[in-house]
N, C-alpha and C positions, 0 to 999 in steps of 0.2 A: 683501697681500689685501686693506688699507684702503682702497686709494685703490680695485680695483677694484668696493670694494663703491657704492663713494660713482659712481664710475658706471654700474652697474647702479641705483643708486636715481636717478640725476640723468633718463636717462632712459625709466625709469617713470616720474617726472613728467611729460617731455615728452611720454609715449604717452597720456602723461591730457588733460595740457593740447587734442593736437592730438586725440581722440575726443572732448572734450568741443565745443572751436570744431565737430569735425564734424558734430553734433548740432546745434546749436544754427541752423550752415546750414540744415542740413537740415530742419527742424524749421517754423525760416521762410519757404525757401522756397515748399515742401509745405503749408503752414498753409489757402492755399482748395481745398486739392483734395474731394473728397469723403472720403477717411476721413481728414484731420487737421481736420475740421471736422467730423466724429464723434467722436474721443478728444478736442478742444483742443487741438489744438498748438501754436495762440497762448497758451495758458499753462502752458504747460513750463516749467520754468524752467532744470531741473538731468535730470543721468539716476536720479533720484529721483521727479523729478514722473513721467515716460514712463514707469517701472516699472508706476506708481501708476493711471495711465490707460487704455496701450496692453499689451492681453491680449495674451498669445501663442496664439496662433491653428495652426491647420493649413489646411494650400494650400487647402483644399478649401471652405473658408470664407469665403477671398477670391476663390475662383476664380469667382465671380458677376459682382466687377470685371472681373477680367483679361479674364474676353466682354464685358464693356461695355467693357474698350482693344481690345478684338480691332477691336470691329466697328464702331473712327475715336472714340466716347468722348473724350474730353482730362478733365486733371484730376481723372480719380478714383484713382490709386496715389498716384501724384504728378504734379507740374504736366507739364502739356502736357500731347500723345501722343508714344508710346515712340518712338525711334531702331530696336527691332530686338525680336525677339523669338523664345527659344531653347526648343527641344523641348528637354527632359532627356530621359534615360531609366528619370527617377523614382528613390531608390533605394528607397522605398518606393510601392506602390500604383500600377506600369508609372510611362508617359506623363508629362509636362505644361510646360508652356509658361510661359515663365518673361518680361514684360513688360522693356528696358532703356528708363531715358533716357539722354538723351544727361550728364547730370550722371552713373548709374550707371556707365557707359564708364568714365570716367574717373576717376572711384571708383577704382572694380578698376583699374587699369592704376596708377592711384596708388599703388595699397599693395603692387602686385605689381610694379613692378619697381625699387625698392628692395628688394624680397626677393631678388629672382633677382642682383642686379649687386652684393647680399654676401654668395650663396652661391655667385658668380663669384669673387670675390674669395676664402673661404676655402680654397675648394680650386681654386683658380687656376685656375680653366676657361679656356681663350682665349690663354694664354701660351706 
């Protein structure tokens, strides 16, 4: 039982390190965007700074920025231009358009593939 607990706590520390690294990379990459400049991404050092500076928002709060991006404006919510837009069903309030950067698609893939591999291994799928 003690070894399992040690494995779990080591895994939790690893996740914390990875998420901290991801946040710093994201903030640095997007510090010069309209959104990053508004909330001082270049001065955010950790998760607590992020929580203090960047407010919780609704989709409607950033809809004008998403519309700017759909019209070809760069460096709005993230650095560069979107590589794709996804039309969602909208869990609340109907259809929404979500912009994706190359980095966000890479991040999604990097998060999803290990999880799928773990499911496959756990449940012996594909063997």
